Structures are given as structure tokens and as C-alpha cells.
C-alpha positions as CSV (number, residue, x, y, z in Angstrom):
1,M,-13.4,-12.3,0.8
2,F,-16.1,-11.0,3.3
3,S,-17.7,-8.2,4.8
4,A,-17.1,-7.2,8.5
5,A,-17.9,-3.9,9.7
6,K,-16.4,-2.0,12.5
7,I,-16.2,0.7,15.3
8,V,-14.8,4.3,14.4
9,G,-13.5,5.8,17.4
10,L,-14.2,3.8,20.4
11,P,-15.4,4.5,24.1
12,Q,-13.3,6.6,26.3
13,E,-12.3,3.3,29.0
14,R,-10.5,1.2,26.4
15,H,-8.2,3.6,25.8
16,G,-8.2,5.7,28.0
17,A,-6.7,9.7,27.7
18,V,-6.6,9.3,23.6
19,H,-10.1,8.8,23.4
20,T,-11.4,11.2,26.3
21,G,-14.9,12.2,25.2
22,A,-15.9,10.0,23.1
23,T,-19.1,8.6,24.0
24,A,-21.5,6.3,22.3
25,E,-23.5,8.5,20.2
26,S,-20.0,10.2,18.4
27,Q,-19.3,6.3,17.4
28,V,-19.8,5.1,14.2
29,I,-20.4,2.0,12.6
30,T,-18.5,1.3,9.0
31,G,-18.9,-1.9,6.8
32,N,-15.9,-2.8,4.5
33,N,-15.9,-5.9,1.5
34,Y,-12.4,-6.7,2.1
35,W,-10.5,-8.9,-0.7
36,L,-7.8,-11.8,1.0
37,D,-4.6,-12.7,-1.1
38,V,-2.5,-15.8,1.7
39,T,1.0,-16.5,-0.2
40,V,2.4,-19.8,0.6
41,S,5.6,-21.3,-0.6
42,G,6.9,-24.5,-0.1
43,A,8.9,-27.9,-2.0
44,I,7.3,-29.1,-4.5
45,D,5.4,-32.8,-4.2
46,P,7.0,-35.2,-6.7
47,K,3.7,-37.7,-6.0
48,T,1.3,-34.6,-6.8
49,G,3.5,-32.1,-8.9
50,I,2.7,-29.5,-5.7
51,I,3.6,-27.5,-3.3
52,V,0.1,-27.7,-1.3
53,N,-3.5,-29.0,-2.2
54,I,-5.1,-26.0,-2.5
55,K,-8.3,-26.7,-1.5
56,D,-6.9,-27.4,1.8
57,I,-5.5,-23.7,2.3
58,D,-9.1,-22.2,1.1
59,A,-10.3,-24.4,4.2
60,I,-8.2,-23.2,6.6
61,V,-8.9,-19.9,5.4
62,R,-12.8,-20.0,5.4
63,E,-12.7,-21.5,8.7
64,H,-10.3,-19.1,10.9
65,V,-9.8,-15.0,9.1
66,V,-14.1,-15.8,6.9
67,Q,-16.2,-17.2,9.4
68,V,-15.3,-15.5,12.2
69,F,-15.6,-11.7,10.5
70,D,-17.9,-11.9,7.7
71,K,-21.0,-10.2,8.2
72,K,-20.2,-9.6,11.9
73,L,-19.4,-6.4,13.9
74,I,-16.0,-7.6,14.4
75,N,-15.5,-5.3,17.9
76,S,-18.4,-6.9,19.3
77,A,-17.7,-10.1,18.1
78,V,-14.2,-11.3,18.3
79,P,-12.7,-10.9,21.1
80,E,-9.1,-9.6,20.5
81,F,-10.6,-6.9,19.2
82,M,-12.9,-5.7,22.2
83,D,-10.5,-3.7,23.7
84,A,-8.5,-2.8,20.5
85,P,-8.8,-0.5,17.4
86,V,-9.7,-2.6,14.3
87,T,-8.0,-1.5,11.3
88,A,-6.8,-3.2,8.9
89,E,-3.3,-3.5,10.5
90,T,-4.3,-5.0,13.0
91,L,-6.7,-7.9,11.2
92,V,-3.6,-8.5,9.6
93,L,-1.7,-9.5,12.7
94,Y,-4.7,-11.4,13.8
95,I,-5.0,-13.5,10.6
96,V,-1.2,-14.4,10.2
97,S,-1.1,-15.8,13.5
98,K,-3.4,-17.9,13.0
99,L,-2.8,-18.7,9.9
100,M,0.8,-19.6,11.2
101,S,-0.2,-21.8,13.7
102,T,-3.0,-23.9,11.6
103,L,-1.3,-24.1,7.5
104,P,0.3,-27.5,6.8
105,S,3.6,-27.9,7.5
106,M,4.3,-28.6,4.2
107,V,4.0,-24.7,4.2
108,E,5.4,-21.1,4.8
109,L,3.5,-18.3,6.0
110,V,5.4,-15.8,3.3
111,G,2.7,-12.9,2.1
112,I,-0.9,-11.5,3.3
113,R,-2.4,-8.6,1.6
114,L,-6.4,-7.5,2.7
115,E,-7.3,-4.8,0.5
116,E,-10.2,-2.5,2.6
117,A,-10.6,-0.3,0.1
118,P,-9.9,-0.7,-3.9
119,L,-7.5,2.3,-2.9
120,Q,-5.6,1.3,0.2
121,W,-4.5,-2.2,1.0
122,V,-2.0,-3.6,3.9
123,E,0.9,-6.6,3.2
124,W,2.8,-8.6,5.4
125,R,6.4,-10.3,3.8
126,S,8.2,-12.8,6.2
127,R,11.0,-12.6,3.6
128,D,11.0,-9.2,4.6
129,A,11.1,-10.1,8.7
130,P,10.8,-13.9,8.9
131,G,8.7,-15.8,11.8
132,P,6.0,-14.0,13.1
133,P,4.6,-10.3,12.4
134,K,7.3,-8.2,13.6
135,E,6.9,-4.3,14.0
136,N,8.5,-3.2,11.1
137,S,6.8,-5.6,8.5
138,M,3.3,-4.5,8.2
139,Q,3.0,-2.2,5.0
140,S,0.6,0.2,3.5
141,T,-0.5,1.5,0.6
142,R,-2.7,4.4,-0.9
143,V,-3.3,5.0,-4.5
144,Y,-4.1,8.4,-6.4
145,E,-4.4,10.2,-9.6
146,F,-2.9,13.1,-11.8
147,A,-3.4,14.3,-15.5
148,A,0.0,15.6,-16.6
149,S,2.3,16.1,-19.5
150,H,5.4,16.2,-20.9
151,R,8.0,16.1,-23.6
152,L,11.1,13.4,-23.5
153,H,14.1,15.8,-25.6
154,S,17.8,14.7,-24.8
155,P,19.9,18.0,-24.9
156,H,22.7,15.6,-25.4
157,L,20.9,13.4,-28.7
158,T,21.0,15.2,-32.3
159,E,17.3,15.6,-33.2
160,E,16.4,12.6,-35.4
161,Q,17.9,11.1,-32.5
162,N,16.0,12.1,-30.0
163,V,13.3,11.3,-33.1
164,E,14.8,7.9,-33.1
165,L,14.9,6.7,-29.1
166,F,11.8,8.6,-28.6
167,G,9.2,8.6,-31.6
168,K,6.4,10.0,-30.7
169,C,6.6,11.2,-27.1
170,N,9.0,13.6,-28.7
171,Y,6.4,15.8,-30.2
172,I,7.4,19.2,-29.7
173,H,4.6,20.2,-27.6
174,G,4.2,17.3,-25.5
175,H,2.5,14.7,-24.2
176,G,-0.5,13.7,-22.1
177,H,-0.8,11.2,-19.5
178,N,-3.5,10.3,-17.0
179,Y,-0.8,8.6,-13.8
180,V,-1.9,6.2,-11.0
181,L,0.5,6.7,-7.8
182,E,0.8,4.2,-5.7
183,V,2.6,5.3,-1.9
184,T,3.8,2.6,-0.3
185,V,4.5,3.1,4.0
186,A,6.6,0.4,6.2
187,G,6.5,0.5,9.7
188,P,5.8,-0.7,13.4
189,I,1.9,-0.8,14.3
190,D,1.1,2.1,16.2
191,S,-1.4,0.9,19.8
192,C,-3.3,3.5,20.5
193,T,-4.5,4.1,16.4
194,G,-4.1,0.2,15.1
195,Q,-2.4,1.4,11.8
196,V,1.3,2.5,10.3
197,I,0.4,5.8,9.6
198,D,-2.7,7.7,9.3
199,G,-4.5,7.7,6.0
200,E,-5.7,11.5,6.2
201,L,-2.5,13.1,7.3
202,M,-0.9,10.5,4.7
203,D,-2.7,11.6,2.1
204,S,-2.3,15.1,2.9
205,I,1.4,14.7,2.5
206,V,0.5,13.0,-1.3
207,N,-1.3,15.5,-1.9
208,R,0.3,18.3,-1.1
209,E,3.8,17.1,-2.7
210,V,2.8,15.2,-5.1
211,V,-1.3,15.2,-6.5
212,D,-1.7,18.9,-6.1
213,R,1.1,20.3,-7.2
214,Y,1.5,18.1,-10.4
215,D,-2.0,17.4,-12.3
216,H,-2.4,18.9,-14.9
217,K,1.2,20.5,-15.1
218,H,3.6,19.9,-17.5
219,F,6.8,18.7,-16.0
220,N,8.8,20.1,-18.2
221,H,7.8,23.7,-18.4
222,D,5.5,23.8,-14.5
223,M,7.9,22.7,-12.3
224,P,11.6,23.9,-11.7
225,E,13.0,20.2,-10.0
226,F,12.6,19.0,-13.1
227,E,14.8,21.4,-15.0
228,G,18.3,20.3,-16.5
229,L,15.7,16.8,-16.5
230,I,14.0,15.0,-18.8
231,P,11.2,14.0,-17.4
232,S,11.0,10.4,-18.8
233,S,8.4,8.3,-16.6
234,E,11.5,6.4,-14.3
235,I,12.6,10.4,-13.5
236,I,9.4,11.9,-12.2
237,T,9.2,8.3,-10.3
238,K,12.5,8.8,-8.5
239,V,11.3,12.9,-8.4
240,I,8.4,12.2,-6.6
241,W,10.4,9.3,-4.3
242,E,12.6,12.6,-3.2
243,R,9.5,15.0,-2.7
244,L,8.0,12.6,0.2
245,N,10.5,10.7,1.8
246,D,11.6,13.2,4.3
247,K,8.0,14.7,5.0
248,V,6.7,11.0,5.7
249,P,6.4,11.3,10.0
250,A,9.0,8.3,11.8
251,P,8.8,5.9,13.0
252,A,7.5,5.5,10.1
253,R,9.5,5.4,6.6
254,L,8.7,5.7,2.4
255,D,9.0,2.1,1.7
256,R,7.9,2.4,-2.7
257,V,6.9,4.6,-5.5
258,L,5.0,3.3,-7.7
259,L,3.9,5.4,-10.8
260,R,1.3,3.6,-13.8
261,E,2.4,5.5,-16.8
262,T,-0.3,3.4,-19.1
263,A,-1.4,0.2,-18.5
264,R,1.4,-1.6,-19.8
265,N,4.2,0.9,-18.5
266,I,5.0,0.6,-15.1
267,F,7.7,2.4,-12.9
268,E,8.7,1.0,-9.6
269,Y,11.4,3.0,-6.9
270,R,12.9,2.0,-4.0
271,G,15.4,4.6,-2.8
272,G,19.5,4.3,-2.4
273,I,20.0,4.6,-5.8
274,D,22.6,8.2,-6.6
275,G,21.9,9.8,-8.9
276,F,19.9,10.0,-12.6
């Protein structure tokens, strides 16, 4: 973990017409508590039974990341960001480049996750793009909540079979959940904004298409897109994907939809499967 501040809105001379009219007075300094996860892979050493001494990884991350950013104004303290936007995405690229050149040779960097706030984070995964960071290897996730109700009942089963299969979830008037929705978008980082997608734009899309539409509604009775469907969380997750997939502006793309029905029931969809 490290705490750092950044300038929101860079001076005109740093980014030309994109920030025309920006002045020192119009800039805002914000601070965040960042949580960083670093994942490495490698062969198990037969002499020690481990991949690498975790203390070595910890020391490298502290030297090349935490000490660089902690309690600093990143725009002025880190030369690489003096003329570049400071975002979770650009911080991850910096961290990847530093760790790739400093980690022990027996391990490979395979993942970085940087949480800028409790409900938003950015990830880089080498398994999706081996080697140095590629333009489509960055993922941005934001989290949303809504409350809704549904009844699990199949017209293809008898009343007895429905009760046996769905139990209390077959109650005729339905039941409700406080759903937690994670939406992940992947793509290249915009050179001007330093983001995969603007956070406010993403929020407006998800709120319009999902949160505001479904909050305090009954899937079986209120939502025409579920007519003729059993509104299980599997199907709800897939329908949410379909509502969002063509709304994400290129070159970004929808990468994943994850729906938490309860703390123990979690559903994830990444597209590519036709039908229900």
C-alpha cells in the first residue's frame, strides 16, 4: 500500500489543445490510498520448496514502487509523470516496466492489480499479452450496486419439480437480492487521458443500462428483456453483458461482467456463448 497525490487537469503547455484554457487555478490536487497486488510465477526450487523468497519481492516493490510514490505529489516527484497524465492505468504501466527489469531472474511478472478506490481498480495480466505491456493488456474495473427481485420457475417443469429444484427461490411472489456488479473494460490507454475509458462515461453507461433500469424492480414482471426467460443470476449476468457490450465506445471493449448475488453466489460472463 502507498498514499500519493496527483494533479487533475494538466497545464495547457503539457498537452496542447486537449487542455486549452487550463490554468494553475483550475487544477485540482487529489489524493488516494493505493493498494497494489503483484503476482509472479516460476518453477519451484527443489531445495527450498518455494518459487522465490517473498521477502525479496517485497523489498524490490518497496524500493522501486512504494518509496517512489508514497507521500509524494506524483506529477512533480516522478520525472516520468511531469508531462504525462497520472491515472491508475499509467501508474500500472510504470510499475510493470520497473518490476520487469528488477525482479529476480527465476520468476516472471504475470499480474499487477492497482486499486485506486474501494470500488475501482486497474489490472495488467501478462497471460493475456506476454512480454512488455501491450495496448490491449490493460483492464479497468468499476463496481456498482442495485437491489432487485426475481422468482426462479421453469415452465418446462412441474410444480413439484420446480419446488424440488429451486426450493425457497420458487416462492410465488419472488425474493430479493442486493446485487453487486463488477464491469471490466479492456483496451489501449488513451495518450491524452491516460485511461482505458473515462470513468464518468463508464458510470453513465452502466447506470443507464443496468443500475437505474433494474434497481428495485422485479425481473419476472417489470423487465421486458426477461420475457420468456428464467431470470436466474446466470441469465441476468448474460443479459447485462448484452445490454453493455455495444455501448462501450471503441477502441475499448467490454471484457467481463461479474455479478455477486450473495457473498457465496458469484456469476461471471465474458461473452462468446450463444443462446441460453
